[in-house]
C-alpha positions in Angstrom: -52.6 -18.3 38.1 -51.2 -21.3 36.4 -51.6 -19.6 33.0 -49.6 -16.6 34.3 -46.8 -18.9 35.5 -46.7 -20.5 32.0 -46.3 -17.1 30.3 -43.6 -16.1 32.9 -41.6 -19.3 32.2 -41.9 -18.8 28.5 -40.7 -15.2 28.8 -37.7 -16.3 30.9 -36.7 -19.0 28.4 -36.9 -16.6 25.5 -34.9 -14.0 27.4 -32.1 -16.5 28.2 -32.0 -17.8 24.7 -31.5 -14.2 23.4 -28.6 -13.4 25.7 -26.7 -16.7 25.5 -24.3 -16.6 22.5 -24.6 -19.5 20.0 -22.0 -20.9 17.7 -22.8 -20.4 14.1 -21.9 -23.2 11.7 -20.1 -20.7 9.6 -18.3 -19.1 12.5 -14.6 -19.8 12.6 -13.0 -19.8 16.1 -9.3 -19.7 16.6 -7.4 -21.3 19.5 -6.2 -18.5 21.8 -4.5 -20.6 24.4 -3.6 -24.3 25.1 -2.6 -25.3 28.6 -1.9 -28.5 30.4 -2.9 -29.3 34.0 -1.7 -32.4 35.9 -3.7 -34.0 38.6 -0.9 -36.1 39.9 2.7 -36.4 38.6 4.2 -34.2 35.8 6.9 -36.0 33.8 7.1 -33.8 30.7 7.4 -30.1 30.0 4.3 -28.5 28.7 5.9 -27.6 25.4 6.7 -31.3 24.7 3.1 -32.3 25.5 1.6 -29.6 23.2 4.0 -30.6 20.4 2.8 -34.2 20.9 -0.8 -33.0 20.8 -0.2 -31.7 17.3 -2.3 -28.5 17.4 -1.1 -24.9 18.0 -2.3 -21.6 19.3 -3.8 -19.5 16.5 -5.0 -22.7 14.7 -8.6 -22.8 13.6 -10.6 -24.7 16.2 -12.1 -28.0 15.0 -13.7 -30.3 17.7 -13.1 -33.4 15.6 -9.4 -32.5 15.1 -9.0 -31.9 18.9 -10.6 -35.3 19.6 -8.2 -37.0 17.2 -5.2 -35.2 18.6 -6.1 -36.2 22.2 -5.6 -39.7 21.0 -2.1 -38.7 19.7 -1.3 -37.3 23.2 -2.5 -40.6 24.8 -0.3 -42.5 22.4 2.7 -40.3 23.4 2.2 -41.3 27.0 1.7 -45.0 26.1 5.0 -44.9 24.1 6.7 -43.6 27.2 5.4 -46.2 29.6 2.3 -44.6 31.0 -0.2 -47.2 30.0 -3.0 -46.1 32.4 -2.9 -42.4 31.6 -6.2 -40.5 31.5 -6.5 -37.4 29.3 -9.5 -35.1 29.4 -10.2 -31.7 27.9 -11.9 -28.5 29.1 -12.8 -26.1 26.3 -14.0 -22.5 27.1 -15.6 -20.5 24.3 -15.3 -16.7 23.8 -17.8 -16.2 21.0 -17.5 -12.5 21.0 -13.8 -12.6 20.4 -14.2 -15.8 18.3 -11.6 -17.6 20.4 -11.4 -20.8 22.4 -9.3 -21.7 25.4 -8.3 -25.4 25.7 -7.2 -26.9 28.9 -5.8 -30.5 28.8 -6.2 -32.4 32.0 -3.7 -35.2 32.5 -3.6 -38.0 35.1 -0.4 -39.9 34.4 -1.0 -42.7 36.9 1.7 -45.4 37.0 5.0 -45.4 35.1 5.7 -48.9 34.1 9.1 -50.6 34.2 10.3 -53.6 32.2 10.5 -56.7 34.3 11.6 -59.1 31.5 12.6 -58.8 27.8 12.0 -62.0 25.8 13.2 -62.8 22.3 11.6 -65.5 20.2 12.8 -66.9 16.8 16.5 -66.5 17.5 17.2 -70.1 18.6 19.4 -70.9 15.6 21.6 -67.8 15.9 25.0 -69.0 17.1 28.7 -68.3 17.2 30.1 -64.8 17.1 26.7 -63.4 15.9 25.1 -64.6 19.1 27.8 -63.1 21.3 27.5 -59.8 19.6 23.8 -59.9 19.9 24.0 -60.4 23.7 26.0 -57.2 23.9 23.2 -55.1 22.5 21.7 -53.7 25.7 19.9 -50.4 25.1 17.3 -51.5 27.8 18.4 -51.6 31.4 17.1 -54.2 33.9 14.0 -52.8 35.6 14.3 -49.6 33.5 11.2 -47.6 32.5 9.5 -48.7 29.3 10.2 -46.4 26.3 9.1 -47.5 22.9 12.0 -45.7 21.2 14.5 -47.9 23.2 12.6 -51.0 22.3 12.7 -50.1 18.6 16.4 -49.1 18.8 17.4 -52.4 20.3 15.2 -54.4 17.9 16.7 -52.5 14.9 20.2 -53.1 16.1 19.6 -56.8 16.4 18.0 -57.0 12.9 21.0 -55.0 11.4 23.4 -57.4 13.1 21.6 -60.4 11.8 21.3 -59.1 8.2 24.9 -58.2 8.2 25.9 -61.7 9.2 24.1 -63.8 6.6 20.6 -63.8 8.0 19.2 -61.9 4.9 15.5 -62.4 5.8 15.8 -61.5 9.5 13.0 -59.2 10.8 10.1 -59.1 13.2 6.7 -60.7 12.7 4.3 -58.3 10.9 1.3 -59.3 13.0 2.9 -59.7 16.4 6.4 -58.2 16.3 6.3 -56.7 19.8 3.9 -58.0 22.5 3.6 -56.1 25.9 2.0 -57.7 28.9 1.2 -55.8 32.1 1.4 -57.5 35.5 -1.9 -56.1 36.9 -1.7 -58.3 40.0 1.5 -56.8 41.3 1.9 -53.7 43.5 4.8 -52.5 41.3 3.9 -51.3 37.8 5.9 -54.0 35.8 5.5 -55.5 32.4 7.1 -58.0 30.1 8.1 -57.2 26.5 8.3 -60.1 24.0 9.9 -59.4 20.6 9.1 -62.0 18.0 11.8 -62.4 15.3 11.4 -64.2 12.1 13.8 -65.3 9.3 16.8 -65.8 11.6 17.0 -69.5 10.9 19.1 -69.6 7.6 22.4 -68.1 6.6 22.9 -67.0 3.0 25.9 -66.2 0.8 26.4 -63.9 -2.2 26.0 -65.6 -5.5 26.4 -64.1 -9.0 25.5 -60.5 -9.7 24.0 -59.6 -13.1 24.5 -56.0 -14.2 21.5 -54.7 -16.0 21.9 -51.2 -17.4 18.7 -49.5 -18.4 18.5 -47.8 -21.8 22.2 -48.3 -22.4 22.3 -46.6 -25.8 26.0 -45.5 -25.3 27.3 -49.0 -24.7 28.6 -48.6 -21.2 30.5 -51.7 -20.2 29.1 -53.7 -17.3 32.7 -54.4 -16.1 32.9 -50.7 -15.1 30.1 -51.4 -12.6 31.4 -54.8 -11.4 34.6 -53.2 -10.2 32.6 -51.2 -7.6 31.0 -54.3 -6.1 32.4 -54.7 -2.6 31.6 -58.5 -2.2 32.7 -61.6 -3.9 30.7 -64.7 -4.9 30.6 -67.0 -1.9 30.9 -64.3 0.8 28.5 -64.3 3.7 25.6 -62.1 2.9 25.7 -58.6 4.4 23.2 -55.9 3.9 25.8 -53.3 4.8 28.1 -54.5 2.1 25.3 -54.7 -0.5 24.4 -51.1 0.3 28.0 -50.1 0.1 28.2 -51.6 -3.4 25.1 -49.7 -4.5 26.7 -46.5 -3.1 30.0 -47.2 -4.9 28.3 -47.7 -8.3 26.2 -44.6 -7.8 29.4 -42.5 -7.3 30.3 -43.2 -10.9 29.6 -39.8 -12.6 27.6 -41.4 -15.4 25.3 -43.3 -13.0 22.1 -41.8 -11.8 21.1 -44.7 -9.5 21.9 -48.3 -8.6 19.9 -50.9 -6.8 21.0 -54.5 -6.1 18.1 -56.9 -5.4 17.9 -60.7 -5.0 16.2 -62.6 -7.8 17.1 -66.3 -7.2 18.0 -68.4 -4.2 19.6 -71.8 -4.6 20.7 -73.8 -1.6 21.5 -70.7 0.4 23.3 -68.9 -2.4 21.6 -65.8 -3.6 22.0 -64.4 -7.1 21.4 -60.6 -7.5 20.4 -58.2 -10.2 22.1 -54.8 -10.2 19.7 -52.4 -11.9 21.6 -49.4 -13.2 20.1 -46.2 -14.5 22.4 -43.8 -16.3 22.4 -40.0 -16.2 20.8 -38.3 -19.2 23.9 -36.6 -20.5 25.4 -35.9 -23.9 27.5 -38.7 -25.4 30.7 -36.5 -25.3 30.3 -35.9 -21.6 29.6 -39.6 -20.9 32.7 -40.7 -22.9 35.0 -38.6 -20.7 34.2 -41.0 -17.8 34.7 -44.3 -19.7 
């Protein structure tokens, strides 16, 4: 009797194995449908979420790629203030049609607000620059956290500093923005600390050396100097430096111009203006001299 039961069990297993479709390693499956289901709140349109996911219907299905892209979707939620989001997947295979159906399951959980925005490294910024800096308020008090607004406000402050003498202003590479959640509070709040660096010294423009690469036609450096928008002794401004580069580049014989610091002496910065000329015939070049 026991032997008969063993044979019966073996028969059933072989039968099930024969009728259950198996994925061949060489079989290519395409994504027929991607859908998003929310278990709690729904803050974004499905099209936005699928775009953030980074895969599309009709793409070839690759499990590893899906796993990587789920991380991208989680990061999208993190960047928009949902730090406790949970993202799962449910994949259904239709091996006869060689298709897969992907369902994304999202639990958004809490949407965090900014309780405090803290700057470090700006203690020596004073005068009109400090007053202008305080007017930069892309982030509202108790507003929801959005990485894009943090970056926008940070970049505006850096631009302001670099256009008012603080040539080396930026944020720390290893800890530029630090986010701290208040887990012990009932309200989903957090603090954002932006760590600035290089905002402790004001620089002025020094001399600018014109260096024309491969100047076989003898183009005069004075032609380039006329387009420089700053004078020696002016407070350094990145905006004015870029304007000078643009002015020089507008000269028809110039292909490109780049002004870079090469020496600093007691707060005065000397620059090199690297000029590359267009590769034109001498007769054409001479018309613009």
